[in-house]
C-alpha positions as a printed NumPy array, in Angstrom:
array([[ -3.034,  17.878,  13.639],
       [ -2.412,  19.338,  10.183],
       [ -4.694,  18.294,   7.3  ],
       [ -1.706,  18.2  ,   4.923],
       [  0.023,  15.787,   7.325],
       [ -3.025,  13.528,   7.16 ],
       [ -3.19 ,  13.71 ,   3.348],
       [  0.502,  12.829,   3.143],
       [  0.024,   9.942,   5.57 ],
       [ -2.914,   8.512,   3.583],
       [ -1.013,   8.826,   0.283],
       [  2.001,   7.021,   1.762],
       [ -0.25 ,   4.124,   2.815],
       [ -1.753,   4.031,  -0.691],
       [  1.574,   4.087,  -2.526],
       [  3.761,   1.997,  -0.203],
       [  6.873,   4.121,  -0.636],
       [  8.031,   7.631,   0.21 ],
       [  9.171,   8.335,  -3.341],
       [  5.848,   7.224,  -4.88 ],
       [  3.879,   9.294,  -2.374],
       [  6.043,  12.329,  -3.079],
       [  5.49 ,  11.913,  -6.819],
       [  1.714,  11.611,  -6.391],
       [  1.568,  14.685,  -4.146],
       [  4.047,  16.621,  -6.333],
       [  6.301,  17.398,  -3.364],
       [  9.814,  16.348,  -2.42 ],
       [ 10.529,  13.079,  -0.66 ],
       [ 12.009,  14.901,   2.379],
       [  8.724,  16.822,   2.639],
       [  6.808,  13.528,   2.889],
       [  9.252,  12.276,   5.529],
       [  8.914,  15.503,   7.565],
       [  5.122,  15.393,   7.571],
       [  5.013,  11.739,   8.615],
       [  7.609,  12.34 ,  11.337],
       [  5.587,  15.332,  12.544],
       [  2.534,  13.067,  12.965],
       [  4.582,  10.416,  14.749],
       [  6.12 ,  12.988,  17.093],
       [  2.706,  14.465,  17.834],
       [  1.181,  11.046,  18.585],
       [  4.247,   9.541,  20.229],
       [  4.12 ,   6.292,  18.219],
       [  5.67 ,   4.772,  15.115],
       [  3.1  ,   4.735,  12.281],
       [  5.107,   2.707,   9.744],
       [  7.451,  -0.269,   9.649],
       [ 10.247,   1.065,   7.477],
       [ 12.407,  -2.075,   7.395],
       [ 10.201,  -3.9  ,   4.87 ],
       [ 10.488,  -3.495,   1.08 ],
       [  7.084,  -1.797,   1.091],
       [  6.421,   0.837,   3.746],
       [  3.772,  -0.836,   5.916],
       [  1.507,   0.793,   8.538],
       [  1.812,  -0.472,  12.11 ],
       [ -1.268,  -1.343,  14.161],
       [ -1.26 ,   2.232,  15.448],
       [ -0.861,   3.409,  11.861],
       [ -3.997,   1.537,  10.799],
       [ -5.939,   3.234,  13.608],
       [ -4.687,   6.627,  12.408],
       [ -5.61 ,   5.672,   8.826],
       [ -9.247,   5.161,   9.807],
       [ -9.26 ,   8.54 ,  11.566],
       [ -7.52 ,  10.235,   8.631],
       [-10.033,   8.892,   6.078],
       [-12.993,  10.078,   8.151],
       [-11.439,  13.467,   8.904],
       [-10.425,  14.211,   5.316],
       [-13.798,  13.088,   3.957],
       [-15.606,  15.417,   6.364],
       [-13.182,  18.236,   5.563],
       [-13.609,  17.791,   1.813],
       [-17.371,  17.876,   2.217],
       [-17.243,  20.89 ,   4.55 ],
       [-15.172,  23.159,   2.316],
       [-17.632,  23.301,  -0.607],
       [-20.555,  23.464,   1.827],
       [-19.118,  26.651,   3.325],
       [-19.138,  28.331,  -0.08 ],
       [-22.873,  28.824,   0.061],
       [-25.809,  28.123,   2.371],
       [-28.005,  26.518,  -0.273],
       [-28.306,  22.713,  -0.438],
       [-26.544,  20.823,  -3.165],
       [-28.683,  20.491,  -6.252],
       [-28.56 ,  19.951, -10.004],
       [-27.304,  17.118, -12.166],
       [-24.074,  15.268, -11.495],
       [-22.656,  13.748, -14.671],
       [-20.894,  10.463, -13.941],
       [-19.258,   8.25 , -16.564],
       [-18.674,   4.622, -15.615],
       [-17.406,   1.483, -17.254],
       [-19.809,  -1.432, -17.238],
       [-18.68 ,  -3.349, -14.15 ],
       [-18.693,  -0.351, -11.752],
       [-21.953,   0.954, -13.235],
       [-23.786,  -2.342, -12.785],
       [-22.312,  -3.769,  -9.594],
       [-20.598,  -1.049,  -7.531],
       [-22.309,   2.297,  -8.07 ],
       [-26.084,   1.677,  -7.742],
       [-25.969,   1.309,  -3.964],
       [-23.59 ,   4.26 ,  -3.559],
       [-25.756,   6.537,  -5.691],
       [-28.882,   5.578,  -3.772],
       [-27.195,   6.305,  -0.45 ],
       [-25.791,   9.628,  -1.654],
       [-29.201,  10.675,  -3.006],
       [-30.758,  10.071,   0.406],
       [-28.252,  12.546,   1.832],
       [-28.699,  15.039,  -1.014],
       [-32.206,  14.574,  -2.457],
       [-31.902,  17.596,  -4.766],
       [-29.095,  16.011,  -6.794],
       [-29.919,  13.776,  -9.734],
       [-27.473,  11.622, -11.647],
       [-26.833,  11.193, -15.344],
       [-24.637,   8.1  , -15.779],
       [-23.841,   6.887, -19.303],
       [-22.078,   3.517, -19.464],
       [-18.841,   3.461, -21.481],
       [-15.673,   1.428, -21.686],
       [-12.715,   2.593, -19.602],
       [-10.996,   4.473, -22.435],
       [-14.139,   6.489, -23.182],
       [-14.729,   7.246, -19.494],
       [-11.31 ,   8.867, -19.233],
       [-11.873,  10.846, -22.445],
       [-15.246,  12.102, -21.167],
       [-13.767,  13.415, -17.91 ],
       [-10.778,  14.898, -19.739],
       [-13.15 ,  16.795, -22.043],
       [-15.125,  17.994, -18.977],
       [-18.349,  16.527, -20.299],
       [-18.443,  14.327, -17.188],
       [-17.806,  15.477, -13.605],
       [-16.616,  12.134, -12.224],
       [-15.616,   8.863, -13.869],
       [-15.145,   5.266, -12.754],
       [-12.919,   2.99 , -14.821],
       [-11.441,  -0.466, -14.489],
       [ -7.774,   0.46 , -14.856],
       [ -5.269,   3.09 , -13.794],
       [ -5.814,   6.568, -15.196],
       [ -3.41 ,   7.409, -18.037],
       [ -3.844,  11.208, -17.94 ],
       [ -1.679,  12.641, -15.163],
       [ -3.598,  15.92 , -15.276],
       [ -6.673,  14.199, -13.884],
       [ -7.122,  13.491, -10.208],
       [ -7.651,   9.833,  -9.366],
       [ -8.388,   7.681,  -6.334],
       [ -8.761,   3.927,  -5.95 ],
       [-12.38 ,   3.265,  -5.01 ],
       [-12.332,  -0.526,  -4.987],
       [ -9.971,  -3.45 ,  -5.526],
       [-11.59 ,  -5.895,  -7.933],
       [-10.466,  -9.382,  -8.973],
       [-10.833, -10.922, -12.418],
       [-11.558, -14.664, -12.53 ],
       [-12.176, -17.291, -15.193],
       [-15.88 , -18.107, -15.625],
       [-16.952, -21.495, -17.007],
       [-20.362, -23.182, -17.3  ],
       [-21.422, -25.283, -14.311],
       [-21.056, -28.474, -16.357],
       [-17.608, -27.658, -17.756],
       [-14.724, -30.067, -17.194],
       [-12.873, -27.425, -15.165],
       [-15.871, -26.576, -12.977],
       [-14.739, -28.711, -10.035],
       [-11.332, -27.044,  -9.85 ],
       [-10.17 , -24.083,  -7.776],
       [ -7.456, -23.07 , -10.242],
       [ -6.161, -23.882, -13.702],
       [ -2.856, -23.522, -15.536],
       [ -2.896, -21.074, -18.428],
       [ -1.756, -23.839, -20.784],
       [ -4.915, -25.846, -20.009],
       [ -7.006, -23.177, -21.76 ],
       [ -5.641, -24.153, -25.179],
       [ -8.443, -24.669, -27.67 ],
       [-11.155, -23.322, -25.377],
       [-13.901, -21.194, -26.982],
       [-13.582, -17.718, -25.483],
       [-16.149, -14.97 , -25.13 ],
       [-14.367, -11.606, -25.065],
       [-15.259,  -8.018, -24.312],
       [-15.   ,  -5.036, -26.641],
       [-11.668,  -3.182, -27.166],
       [-11.105,  -0.748, -24.293],
       [-12.537,  -3.095, -21.667],
       [-10.765,  -2.705, -18.315],
       [-11.435,  -6.347, -17.442],
       [ -9.556,  -7.715, -20.43 ],
       [ -6.818,  -5.106, -20.117],
       [ -6.223,  -6.396, -16.56 ],
       [ -5.928,  -9.962, -17.855],
       [ -3.419,  -8.95 , -20.53 ],
       [ -1.283,  -6.967, -18.072],
       [ -1.254,  -9.747, -15.471],
       [ -0.229, -12.374, -18.011],
       [  2.431, -10.107, -19.507],
       [  3.884,  -9.358, -16.062],
       [  4.431, -13.097, -15.547],
       [  5.791, -13.705, -19.058],
       [  2.638, -15.544, -20.087],
       [  0.016, -15.299, -22.795],
       [ -3.184, -17.133, -23.571],
       [ -2.508, -20.293, -25.591],
       [ -4.187, -20.734, -28.994],
       [ -7.941, -20.462, -28.512],
       [-11.131, -19.662, -30.421],
       [-12.991, -16.379, -29.999],
       [-16.64 , -17.301, -30.445],
       [-18.253, -13.989, -29.436],
       [-17.478, -10.386, -28.524],
       [-20.026,  -8.921, -26.127],
       [-20.431,  -5.489, -24.573],
       [-21.424,  -6.14 , -20.955],
       [-20.494,  -8.456, -18.061],
       [-24.089,  -9.685, -17.802],
       [-24.174, -10.666, -21.476],
       [-20.829, -12.439, -21.14 ],
       [-21.966, -14.391, -18.074],
       [-25.241, -15.384, -19.712],
       [-23.323, -16.692, -22.726],
       [-21.025, -18.637, -20.392],
       [-24.014, -20.008, -18.459],
       [-25.635, -21.483, -21.573],
       [-22.353, -23.127, -22.59 ],
       [-21.284, -20.885, -25.456],
       [-17.749, -20.554, -24.103],
       [-15.57 , -19.395, -21.199],
       [-14.466, -15.894, -20.3  ],
       [-12.666, -13.659, -17.833],
       [-15.035, -11.585, -15.691],
       [-15.072,  -9.433, -12.584],
       [-15.764, -11.344,  -9.387],
       [-18.249,  -8.547,  -8.579],
       [-20.363,  -9.683, -11.52 ],
       [-19.753, -13.424, -11.268],
       [-20.849, -13.776,  -7.656],
       [-24.381, -12.719,  -8.626],
       [-24.758, -15.204, -11.469],
       [-26.068, -18.753, -10.945],
       [-25.091, -21.567, -13.302],
       [-21.549, -20.189, -13.655],
       [-18.456, -21.443, -11.825],
       [-15.359, -19.285, -11.299],
       [-11.747, -20.305, -10.814],
       [ -8.393, -18.576, -10.719],
       [ -5.32 , -19.02 , -12.833],
       [ -2.782, -21.02 , -10.834],
       [ -0.225, -18.851,  -9.003],
       [ -1.604, -15.743, -10.697],
       [ -4.054, -13.359,  -9.05 ],
       [ -5.558, -10.951, -11.58 ],
       [ -6.323,  -7.855,  -9.57 ],
       [ -7.521,  -4.572, -10.974],
       [ -8.459,  -1.34 ,  -9.282],
       [-11.706,   0.483,  -9.898],
       [-10.45 ,   4.057, -10.194],
       [-12.48 ,   7.202,  -9.554],
       [-11.254,  10.132, -11.68 ],
       [-12.057,  13.835, -11.915],
       [-10.617,  17.069, -13.305],
       [ -8.764,  18.764, -10.433],
       [ -9.24 ,  22.192, -12.016],
       [-13.023,  21.997, -12.375],
       [-14.731,  20.314,  -9.433],
       [-18.173,  21.744,  -8.692],
       [-19.745,  21.554,  -5.246],
       [-21.877,  18.519,  -6.001],
       [-18.933,  16.627,  -7.475],
       [-16.725,  17.559,  -4.505],
       [-19.335,  16.257,  -2.076],
       [-19.695,  13.021,  -4.043],
       [-15.92 ,  12.483,  -4.233],
       [-15.665,  12.918,  -0.468],
       [-18.616,  10.584,   0.086],
       [-17.07 ,   7.803,  -2.008],
       [-13.683,   8.159,  -0.295],
       [-15.38 ,   7.815,   3.09 ],
       [-17.648,   4.96 ,   1.99 ],
       [-14.958,   2.938,   0.215],
       [-11.622,   3.874,   1.868],
       [ -8.686,   2.185,   0.135],
       [-10.9  ,  -0.231,  -1.729],
       [-12.891,  -1.776,   1.133],
       [-15.589,  -4.192,  -0.026],
       [-18.972,  -2.471,  -0.412]])
């Protein structure tokens, strides 16, 4: 079983089409088809249902996906380990936007540190735009941001699939509802995040994709963190859009979705392909194994 076949297979599952996988891997579409067919011939099963609009893994394909994620994670960790006998050590510089830094990464960093006790982390919290700039400038080894990476020269992987929901105070008139029409938000006092926030960028993109926009409303505060936003919502200062990762840990706040509109956003892990040190390589592999294709932590 060829490691490039496995990488191609995993990328095809991620992208949902042969052309998108070929573009991501910077190879031709026939090359992707050959590698997938080679795996299918070797295993003697069909790994994808090709008759659907999106290329979908079969049940056997999902089993191979689990194997491929484990195998590639171990391989990616093994390669840098073979470059020297000494344990990983030093400081790993990670940039993260607020939601990943507060709700996704703490547990991962603690687990990774148990495996590699000689590595320490420096993790400044930034908005998504600044995270990408930090990694691009090579001041940060790895970044986590709440939107797709804009710089095609940077490597990127989806670490988690987040959802953005509307948060209202427990006593709000909408609190007993499961969903709300966008038009019903007219005149509501809104608490917003700072420019560059991945959460609010996801809201704007989702509304735009459905030909919608927020109706006239009042912006009563601009705050810099999910916790501050949720606290302001809790005390009745206004309503806001927040990550479900943050909202599920806050009491006194009720969440609901926009009707017929799921606001999903990926948490993306980024790095500079040309300058990945051993510690960063081990951490990238660890995260891919721990959170394959956005599984819930």
